[in-house]
C-alpha positions in Angstrom: -35.1 11.8 -1.5 -33.3 8.5 -2.2 -29.8 9.9 -1.6 -30.9 11.3 1.8 -32.4 8.0 2.8 -29.2 6.2 1.7 -27.1 8.6 3.7 -29.2 8.1 6.8 -29.0 4.4 6.4 -25.2 4.3 5.9 -24.7 6.7 8.9 -26.7 4.4 11.1 -24.6 1.4 10.0 -21.3 3.0 10.8 -22.0 5.2 13.7 -20.0 4.5 16.9 -23.1 4.5 19.1 -25.7 2.4 17.3 -28.1 2.8 20.1 -28.3 6.5 19.5 -28.7 6.3 15.7 -31.3 3.5 15.7 -34.0 6.1 16.1 -37.5 6.0 14.9 -36.5 7.9 11.8 -33.9 5.2 10.9 -36.2 2.4 11.8 -38.8 3.8 9.4 -36.3 3.0 6.5 -36.3 -0.7 7.3 -39.2 -3.0 6.6 -40.4 -4.9 9.6 -41.7 -8.5 9.8 -40.9 -11.3 12.3 -37.9 -9.2 13.3 -38.2 -5.6 14.3 -36.5 -2.9 12.1 -33.9 -2.3 14.8 -33.1 -6.0 14.9 -32.9 -6.3 11.1 -30.6 -3.3 11.0 -28.4 -4.8 13.7 -28.0 -8.0 11.7 -27.2 -6.1 8.5 -24.6 -4.0 10.5 -23.0 -7.2 11.9 -22.7 -8.7 8.4 -21.2 -5.5 7.0 -18.6 -5.3 9.8 -17.8 -9.1 9.5 -17.3 -8.7 5.7 -15.1 -5.6 6.0 -13.0 -7.1 8.9 -12.5 -10.2 6.8 -11.3 -8.0 3.9 -8.8 -6.2 6.3 -7.5 -9.6 7.5 -6.9 -10.7 3.9 -5.1 -7.4 3.1 -3.0 -7.2 6.3 -2.1 -10.7 7.5 1.2 -9.6 8.8 -0.4 -6.9 10.9 -2.7 -9.4 12.4 0.2 -11.8 13.0 1.9 -9.1 15.0 -1.0 -7.9 17.2 -3.0 -11.1 17.4 -6.5 -11.8 16.1 -8.5 -10.3 19.1 -6.6 -7.0 19.0 -6.8 -6.9 15.2 -10.6 -7.2 15.5 -10.6 -4.4 18.0 -8.6 -2.1 15.7 -10.6 -3.1 12.7 -13.9 -2.1 14.4 -12.5 1.3 15.2 -11.2 1.7 11.6 -14.5 0.7 10.0 -16.4 3.2 12.1 -13.9 5.9 11.3 -13.4 5.2 7.6 -16.4 3.8 5.8 -15.5 2.6 2.3 -16.2 5.3 -0.3 -16.1 2.7 -3.1 -18.1 -0.3 -4.0 -14.8 -2.0 -5.0 -13.7 -4.1 -2.0 -10.2 -4.2 -3.4 -9.8 -0.6 -2.6 -11.1 -0.9 1.0 -8.3 -0.5 3.6 -6.2 2.0 1.8 -6.3 4.3 4.9 -5.3 1.5 7.3 -1.6 2.4 7.6 -2.5 6.1 8.4 -5.1 4.9 10.9 -2.5 2.8 12.7 -0.1 5.7 12.7 -2.7 7.9 14.5 -4.2 5.2 16.7 -3.2 5.6 20.4 -4.0 1.9 21.0 -1.0 1.0 18.9 1.5 3.4 20.4 3.7 0.6 21.7 4.2 -0.7 18.2 5.6 2.3 16.3 6.6 0.2 13.3 3.1 -1.2 12.7 1.9 1.5 10.3 5.0 1.1 8.2 4.5 -2.7 8.0 0.9 -2.1 7.0 2.1 0.3 4.3 4.3 -2.5 3.0 1.3 -4.8 2.9 -0.8 -2.3 1.0 2.0 -1.8 -1.4 2.0 -5.6 -2.0 -1.7 -5.4 -2.7 -1.4 -2.5 -5.1 1.5 -4.2 -6.9 -0.6 -7.3 -7.3 -3.4 -5.4 -8.9 -1.3 -2.9 -11.0 -1.5 -2.8 -14.7 1.1 -4.6 -16.8 3.6 -3.1 -19.2 5.8 -4.6 -21.9 9.5 -5.0 -20.9 12.1 -2.4 -21.6 13.1 -2.2 -25.3 16.9 -1.7 -25.2 17.0 -0.7 -28.8 15.2 2.5 -27.8 18.0 3.4 -25.4 20.7 2.4 -27.9 19.3 4.8 -30.4 19.9 7.8 -28.2 23.2 9.7 -28.8 25.4 9.9 -25.7 25.1 13.7 -25.6 21.4 13.4 -25.1 21.5 10.9 -22.2 21.1 13.6 -19.6 17.7 14.5 -21.0 16.3 10.9 -20.8 13.3 10.3 -18.6 12.7 6.7 -17.6 9.3 5.1 -16.6 8.9 2.7 -13.8 6.6 -0.3 -13.9 3.1 0.6 -12.6 3.5 -1.9 -9.8 6.6 -0.1 -8.3 6.1 1.3 -4.9 8.8 2.8 -2.7 8.7 3.0 1.1 11.2 4.6 3.5 11.0 3.4 7.1 12.9 3.9 10.2 12.4 0.3 11.1 13.5 -3.1 9.6 10.1 -3.7 8.0 11.3 -6.1 5.4 12.6 -8.4 8.1 9.5 -7.9 10.2 7.4 -8.8 7.1 9.6 -11.8 6.4 9.4 -13.5 9.8 5.7 -13.1 10.0 5.0 -15.0 6.8 3.0 -18.3 7.4 5.6 -20.5 5.8 8.6 -18.9 7.5 10.5 -21.5 9.6 14.0 -20.0 10.3 15.3 -17.7 13.0 12.8 -15.1 14.0 15.0 -12.7 15.8 15.0 -9.1 14.6 17.9 -6.8 15.0 16.3 -3.5 16.1 19.7 -1.7 16.1 20.1 -1.7 12.3 19.0 1.3 10.3 15.6 1.4 8.8 14.7 0.1 5.4 14.4 1.7 2.0 12.0 -0.7 0.3 11.3 -1.5 -3.3 8.1 -3.4 -4.2 7.7 -4.5 -7.8 5.8 -7.2 -9.7 8.1 -9.1 -12.1 5.8 -11.1 -14.3 3.6 -12.7 -11.7 6.0 -12.6 -8.8 5.8 -9.7 -6.4 9.3 -8.8 -5.0 9.9 -7.0 -1.8 13.5 -6.0 -1.1 15.5 -3.5 0.9 17.7 -1.4 -1.3 20.6 1.0 -0.6 19.4 4.6 -0.1 21.1 5.8 -3.2 19.2 3.3 -5.3 16.0 4.4 -3.5 16.6 8.1 -4.2 17.5 7.3 -7.9 14.2 5.4 -8.4 12.1 7.9 -6.4 13.4 10.7 -8.6 12.5 8.8 -11.7 9.0 8.1 -10.2 8.6 11.8 -9.8 9.5 12.3 -13.5 13.0 13.7 -13.0 15.4 13.6 -15.9 18.2 11.0 -15.9 20.8 13.6 -14.8 18.7 14.8 -11.9 17.9 11.3 -10.7 21.6 10.5 -10.9 22.4 13.6 -8.9 20.0 12.6 -6.1 21.6 9.1 -6.0 25.2 10.5 -5.8 24.1 12.9 -3.0 23.1 9.9 -1.0 26.3 7.9 -1.9 29.3 9.2 -3.8 30.2 5.6 -4.8 26.7 4.9 -6.3 27.0 2.5 -9.3 24.8 4.4 -11.8 25.3 2.1 -14.8 24.9 -1.1 -12.8 21.8 0.1 -11.0 20.2 1.2 -14.3 20.9 -2.1 -15.9 19.6 -4.1 -12.9 16.4 -2.0 -12.8 15.8 -2.7 -16.5 16.5 -6.4 -16.2 14.3 -6.8 -13.1 11.3 -5.0 -14.8 11.5 -2.0 -12.5 12.2 0.4 -15.4 10.1 -0.4 -18.4 10.3 2.6 -20.8 12.3 5.7 -21.7 11.6 8.9 -23.5 13.4 12.2 -24.2 12.2 15.5 -22.9 11.0 16.3 -26.4 8.8 13.2 -26.5 8.7 9.4 -26.9 11.5 7.5 -28.6 10.7 5.3 -31.5 
């Protein structure tokens, strides 16, 4: 009984046509008083949409900066109707926003918008990701050279990788509230391969060479060191394997290593 009543109530809140769903059956779920059940439900619906729209604004300030507040509100209303939150954790609301923008015909003239939104969600996830101790170089030093090909590295939980056909790092940069320099964007440059990582408390967003991106993506997919290196060299024959590995360790991108047979001590 109660689950059915709750389902009806939620459906009435998020339905596109509130006038249709505010039927006698739904009204019967709401206690009356000085205000009618329909009016009480309308107020509750308004508060829910206001809260969720505010959450989207907090998550996607660059998206709002690009499209403007009125259009953002228009898109947010569509999104909330189409994608009610499945979780009581407000931090997880808005995960589907980039995919929604990719499919939204109202945003067709901004083809880069969903990739920018994906970058904003990556920032959010990096902020909330678990922490890990920094890489222990002694573990790596203990591995005989002939076993290096069997190493499997572990990325920091905050690491996210985004490939885009557009210069989304530059778009993100010029739409920051404290940005005061030149705002021009060169749309002729190739797109970005983006690395997002939290180093201590700082979240870093940077465009990296494709070879570095392929190397890290292979590691993220649990590829062995030799396979990850192969992916990188396929992208760039001049890939600096040793330098990239050391930089990734120093910047907290890579935090652990093990052999195929198990963890190193």
